[in-house]
C-alpha positions as CSV (number, residue, x, y, z in Angstrom):
1,M,-22.3,6.1,46.7
2,S,-20.3,4.6,49.5
3,E,-23.5,3.5,51.3
4,A,-24.9,2.0,48.1
5,I,-21.7,0.0,47.6
6,A,-21.7,-1.2,51.2
7,E,-25.4,-2.3,50.9
8,A,-24.6,-4.2,47.7
9,R,-21.6,-5.9,49.3
10,A,-23.8,-6.9,52.3
11,G,-26.1,-8.5,49.8
12,G,-23.3,-10.7,48.4
13,A,-21.9,-8.5,45.5
14,R,-18.2,-8.2,44.9
15,L,-16.5,-4.9,45.4
16,Q,-15.3,-4.2,41.9
17,P,-18.7,-4.8,40.1
18,A,-20.4,-2.8,42.8
19,C,-18.1,0.2,42.2
20,A,-18.6,-0.1,38.4
21,A,-22.3,-0.1,38.9
22,V,-22.2,3.5,40.3
23,G,-19.5,4.7,37.9
24,L,-16.6,4.6,40.4
25,T,-13.2,3.0,40.0
26,L,-11.9,0.5,42.6
27,R,-8.9,2.7,43.2
28,T,-11.0,5.8,44.0
29,Y,-13.2,3.8,46.4
30,R,-10.1,2.4,48.3
31,R,-8.6,5.9,48.5
32,W,-11.9,7.2,50.0
33,H,-11.7,4.5,52.7
34,R,-8.0,4.6,53.4
35,G,-7.2,4.6,57.1
36,G,-10.7,3.3,58.1
37,T,-12.5,6.7,57.7
38,L,-14.4,8.0,54.8
39,K,-12.5,10.8,53.0
40,A,-13.9,13.7,51.1
41,D,-14.2,13.4,47.3
42,A,-10.9,14.8,46.1
43,R,-11.4,14.1,42.4
44,R,-10.3,17.2,40.4
45,R,-12.2,16.5,37.3
46,E,-15.8,17.5,37.5
47,H,-18.5,14.9,36.9
48,R,-20.1,15.8,33.6
49,P,-23.5,14.4,32.6
50,E,-23.5,11.9,29.8
51,T,-25.5,14.3,27.6
52,R,-22.5,16.6,27.5
53,R,-20.0,14.0,26.3
54,Y,-19.9,15.3,22.7
55,D,-20.6,18.9,23.5
56,P,-17.4,20.2,25.1
57,P,-17.3,23.7,26.4
58,N,-14.6,24.8,23.9
59,R,-16.8,24.0,21.0
60,L,-17.2,26.8,18.5
61,S,-20.6,28.5,18.2
62,P,-22.4,28.4,14.9
63,D,-21.5,32.1,14.3
64,E,-17.9,31.4,15.0
65,R,-17.9,28.4,12.6
66,D,-19.5,30.5,9.9
67,L,-16.9,33.2,10.4
68,V,-14.0,30.8,10.1
69,L,-15.4,29.4,6.8
70,E,-16.1,32.9,5.5
71,V,-12.5,34.0,6.1
72,A,-11.1,30.7,4.6
73,N,-13.2,31.3,1.5
74,A,-12.3,35.0,1.2
75,P,-10.7,35.9,-2.2
76,R,-7.4,36.8,-0.6
77,F,-7.2,33.4,1.1
78,A,-8.6,31.3,-1.7
79,S,-5.2,29.8,-2.6
80,S,-3.8,29.7,1.0
81,S,-3.5,26.8,3.4
82,P,-4.9,27.1,6.9
83,H,-1.4,27.4,8.2
84,Q,-0.9,30.5,6.0
85,I,-4.3,31.9,6.9
86,V,-3.7,31.6,10.7
87,A,-0.3,33.3,10.3
88,A,-1.7,36.2,8.2
89,L,-4.5,36.7,10.7
90,A,-2.1,36.8,13.6
91,D,-0.1,39.5,11.9
92,E,-3.3,41.5,11.8
93,G,-4.0,40.9,15.5
94,R,-6.9,38.5,14.9
95,Y,-7.3,35.0,16.2
96,L,-10.3,32.9,15.0
97,A,-9.3,29.3,15.5
98,S,-6.3,27.0,15.3
99,E,-4.9,25.5,12.1
100,S,-6.4,22.1,13.1
101,T,-9.9,23.7,13.6
102,F,-9.6,25.3,10.1
103,Y,-8.7,22.0,8.6
104,R,-11.6,20.2,10.4
105,L,-14.2,22.7,9.4
106,L,-13.0,22.7,5.8
107,R,-13.0,18.9,5.7
108,A,-16.6,18.9,7.1
109,E,-17.7,21.2,4.3
110,D,-15.8,19.1,1.7
111,Q,-13.5,22.0,0.9
112,L,-10.2,20.4,1.9
113,T,-8.9,20.3,-1.7
114,P,-5.8,21.7,-3.2
115,R,-6.2,25.5,-2.9
116,T,-3.6,26.3,-5.6
117,R,-3.6,26.0,-9.4
118,K,-1.4,22.9,-9.5
119,A,-3.0,19.7,-10.6
120,P,-4.6,17.6,-7.9
121,P,-2.9,14.2,-7.2
122,R,-3.9,11.5,-9.6
123,P,-5.8,8.6,-8.4
124,R,-4.1,5.2,-8.2
125,P,-4.5,2.9,-11.2
126,Q,-7.1,0.2,-11.0
127,P,-6.0,-2.7,-8.8
128,W,-5.6,-6.1,-10.3
129,E,-5.4,-9.6,-8.7
130,A,-3.8,-12.6,-10.2
131,T,-4.8,-16.0,-8.9
132,G,-2.9,-18.0,-11.6
133,P,-0.5,-17.6,-14.4
134,N,-1.2,-15.6,-17.6
135,Q,-3.8,-13.4,-15.9
136,V,-1.8,-10.2,-15.3
137,W,1.4,-9.3,-17.1
138,T,3.5,-6.3,-16.5
139,W,6.3,-4.9,-18.8
140,D,8.8,-2.1,-19.1
141,I,11.9,-1.1,-20.9
142,T,15.3,-0.5,-19.4
143,Y,18.7,0.8,-20.7
144,L,21.7,-1.4,-21.2
145,A,24.9,0.6,-21.5
146,T,27.1,0.1,-24.6
147,N,30.8,0.9,-25.0
148,L,29.9,3.9,-27.1
149,R,29.3,6.8,-24.7
150,G,25.7,8.1,-24.8
151,T,24.4,5.1,-26.8
152,F,22.3,2.4,-25.2
153,F,20.5,-0.8,-26.1
154,Y,16.9,-1.2,-24.8
155,L,15.8,-4.3,-23.0
156,Y,12.0,-5.0,-23.4
157,L,10.9,-7.4,-20.7
158,I,7.4,-8.9,-19.9
159,L,6.8,-10.4,-16.5
160,D,3.9,-12.5,-15.1
161,I,3.1,-11.1,-11.7
162,Y,1.7,-14.3,-10.3
163,S,4.7,-16.4,-11.0
164,R,7.3,-13.7,-11.6
165,K,8.3,-15.6,-14.7
166,I,9.8,-13.7,-17.6
167,V,7.4,-14.6,-20.4
168,G,8.9,-12.4,-23.1
169,W,12.0,-10.3,-23.7
170,E,14.1,-8.8,-26.5
171,V,17.0,-6.3,-26.8
172,Y,16.6,-3.7,-29.5
173,P,18.9,-0.7,-30.5
174,E,16.0,1.7,-30.1
175,E,12.6,2.3,-28.4
176,S,9.7,1.6,-30.7
177,T,6.0,0.8,-30.3
178,E,6.3,-1.5,-33.3
179,H,9.0,-3.5,-31.5
180,A,6.9,-3.7,-28.3
181,A,3.8,-4.8,-30.2
182,A,5.7,-7.6,-32.1
183,L,7.3,-8.8,-28.9
184,F,4.1,-8.9,-27.0
185,E,2.2,-10.7,-29.8
186,R,4.9,-13.5,-29.9
187,A,4.7,-13.9,-26.1
188,H,0.9,-13.9,-26.2
189,L,0.8,-16.7,-28.8
190,R,3.5,-18.7,-27.1
191,A,1.6,-18.6,-23.8
192,A,-1.7,-19.5,-25.6
193,V,-3.6,-17.0,-23.5
194,G,-7.4,-17.1,-24.1
195,L,-9.4,-14.2,-25.4
196,A,-10.0,-11.4,-22.9
197,D,-8.2,-13.4,-20.2
198,L,-5.1,-11.1,-19.8
199,V,-4.3,-7.7,-18.4
200,L,-1.1,-6.0,-19.5
201,H,0.2,-3.3,-17.1
202,S,2.9,-0.7,-18.0
203,D,4.0,2.8,-17.4
204,N,3.0,5.8,-19.7
205,G,6.0,5.7,-22.1
206,S,5.4,6.3,-25.7
207,P,6.1,2.7,-26.8
208,M,3.5,1.5,-24.2
209,K,0.8,3.9,-25.4
210,G,1.6,4.0,-29.1
211,A,-1.1,3.4,-31.7
212,T,0.5,0.1,-32.9
213,M,0.7,-1.3,-29.4
214,L,-2.8,-0.4,-28.4
215,A,-4.2,-1.7,-31.7
216,T,-2.4,-5.0,-31.0
217,L,-3.9,-5.3,-27.5
218,Q,-7.3,-4.5,-28.8
219,R,-7.1,-7.2,-31.6
220,L,-5.9,-9.8,-29.1
221,G,-8.6,-8.9,-26.5
222,V,-6.0,-7.8,-23.9
223,V,-7.0,-5.2,-21.3
224,P,-4.4,-2.4,-21.1
225,S,-3.5,-0.9,-17.7
226,F,-1.2,2.1,-17.1
227,S,0.7,3.7,-14.2
228,R,0.4,7.3,-13.1
229,P,2.9,9.5,-15.0
230,S,6.3,9.7,-13.3
231,V,5.4,7.2,-10.5
232,S,7.7,4.2,-10.6
233,N,6.0,2.3,-7.7
234,D,2.8,1.8,-9.8
235,N,4.8,-0.8,-11.8
236,P,6.7,-2.5,-8.9
237,Y,7.2,-6.0,-10.4
238,S,9.0,-4.8,-13.5
239,E,11.1,-2.4,-11.5
240,A,12.0,-5.3,-9.1
241,G,12.8,-7.5,-12.1
242,F,15.2,-4.9,-13.5
243,A,16.8,-4.5,-10.1
244,T,17.4,-8.3,-9.9
245,L,18.9,-8.3,-13.4
246,K,21.3,-5.4,-12.9
247,G,22.2,-6.5,-9.4
248,S,23.1,-9.9,-10.5
249,P,26.8,-10.9,-9.8
250,A,26.9,-12.1,-13.4
251,Y,25.9,-8.7,-14.8
252,P,28.9,-7.5,-17.0
253,E,31.2,-5.0,-15.3
254,Q,32.0,-3.4,-18.7
255,P,29.4,-2.1,-21.2
256,F,28.0,-4.4,-23.8
257,E,30.1,-4.5,-26.9
258,S,27.4,-5.3,-29.4
259,L,23.7,-6.1,-29.8
260,E,24.5,-9.8,-30.0
261,H,26.6,-9.6,-26.8
262,A,23.6,-8.0,-25.0
263,R,21.1,-10.5,-26.3
264,T,23.3,-13.5,-25.5
265,W,23.8,-12.3,-21.9
266,V,20.1,-11.6,-21.3
267,A,19.2,-15.0,-22.7
268,T,21.5,-16.6,-20.2
269,F,20.1,-14.5,-17.4
270,V,16.4,-15.3,-18.3
271,L,17.1,-19.0,-18.2
272,W,18.8,-18.7,-14.8
273,Y,16.1,-16.4,-13.4
274,N,13.1,-18.6,-14.6
275,E,14.6,-22.0,-13.7
276,T,17.3,-21.6,-11.1
277,H,16.6,-18.5,-9.1
278,R,14.6,-19.2,-5.9
279,H,12.4,-16.1,-5.6
280,S,11.9,-14.7,-2.0
281,A,8.3,-13.7,-2.7
282,L,7.4,-17.2,-3.9
283,K,8.6,-19.0,-0.7
284,F,11.9,-19.7,-2.5
285,V,10.7,-21.7,-5.5
286,T,11.7,-20.8,-9.0
287,P,9.4,-18.7,-11.2
288,G,9.2,-21.6,-13.6
289,Q,8.0,-24.0,-10.9
290,R,5.4,-21.5,-9.8
291,H,4.2,-20.8,-13.4
292,R,3.8,-24.6,-14.1
293,G,2.1,-25.3,-10.8
294,E,4.9,-27.4,-9.5
295,D,5.4,-25.1,-6.5
296,R,2.7,-26.8,-4.4
297,A,4.3,-30.2,-4.4
298,V,7.8,-28.7,-3.7
299,L,6.4,-26.6,-0.7
300,A,4.4,-29.6,0.6
301,Q,7.5,-31.7,0.6
302,R,9.4,-29.0,2.6
303,D,6.5,-28.7,5.1
304,A,6.5,-32.5,5.6
305,L,10.3,-32.4,6.2
306,Y,9.9,-29.7,8.8
307,Q,7.0,-31.5,10.5
308,A,9.1,-34.6,10.7
309,A,12.1,-32.7,12.1
310,K,9.8,-31.2,14.8
311,A,8.4,-34.6,15.7
312,T,12.0,-35.9,16.1
313,S,13.3,-33.1,18.2
314,P,10.3,-31.2,19.6
315,A,12.4,-29.4,22.3
316,R,14.1,-27.4,19.5
317,W,10.9,-25.8,18.4
318,S,9.3,-23.0,20.5
319,G,6.4,-22.6,18.1
320,P,4.9,-23.8,14.8
321,T,7.2,-24.8,11.9
322,R,8.0,-22.5,9.1
323,N,5.0,-21.6,6.9
324,W,5.5,-23.1,3.5
325,E,2.0,-22.4,2.2
326,P,2.2,-20.8,-1.3
327,P,0.7,-17.4,-1.7
328,A,-2.8,-17.8,-3.1
329,S,-2.9,-14.6,-5.1
330,V,-0.8,-11.5,-6.1
331,L,-2.1,-8.0,-6.1
332,L,-1.0,-5.1,-8.3
333,N,-1.6,-1.6,-7.0
334,P,-4.0,-2.7,-4.3
335,G,-4.4,0.8,-2.9
336,K,-4.4,1.9,0.7
337,P,-6.7,0.4,3.3
338,P,-9.7,2.6,4.1
339,S,-9.0,4.8,7.1
340,T,-11.2,4.9,10.2
341,P,-13.7,7.8,10.0
342,D,-13.4,10.6,12.5
343,P,-16.2,10.1,15.1
344,D,-16.3,13.9,15.7
345,P,-15.4,15.9,12.6
346,E,-14.9,19.1,14.5
347,H,-13.1,18.0,17.7
348,G,-11.5,14.7,16.7
349,P,-11.8,11.4,18.6
């Protein structure tokens, strides 16, 4: 190898490409020639042919693989995880493979499923994308405390996920699918949504899945969408809206005295939220501006101001100006990005 490199260099090749051509690093070549004499090859790692790259010596034989799968599928281990199987075998003085090998072999055979009687995890709800107002709404109900201990009022609130605007709300003394259906129908008519143009997302509460509510959605051509049971982050926009409402400095410190008191306060909050509150997810324009399409002009004016400020004092800017581009779309339950497949199911990358 050293002679071949020397011959290549005599022909005009550079040292590093010549070393790479024979599969040698520049550092190793220089170590060989340190002191002016050619040293012996002191590399500790044996040179393996390329054909053995994916056939390591510690690979299980076919009989060993079959034995691992046979043990994992034995009746006494049918409801045990690989961690429990390996521990039980160790108590019996047997070692077949590590936990990770058990997991890899079971995954390769499509047997890595819940090995107990409990229900498997529910799939995420269908993702929805809103590129404009009145395409995807989300709604929920929250408690409002009253001055009578153990008694609550119920705030029904409908939110447009694209603009974050509250498009419908009402406070009732009880939960009812009839109340929900009436509130939604009023909001739907007020927004003049076209037929089959709207998705309504909610959790799995009884007012959301009641017969009256579902019949109203079907009559109006609205597509219903539901969260997984007991999973609050499947309906994040409604939860965030309630957090903003109850975290507002204006939220009463004392419980509501009456239904009219609660409705009056919520009406004041909704007006402030839609037309005054600058929403952080909307580049700090109000939900009302976003809903009416006024946000683009507002954000373009801000961008022009920043560009002019940078042109006036460029030394104060180490990079581009602030991004005032409005978000083009909003996703509801987009799901996790696909993971990179394992190149070697048995031995990992």
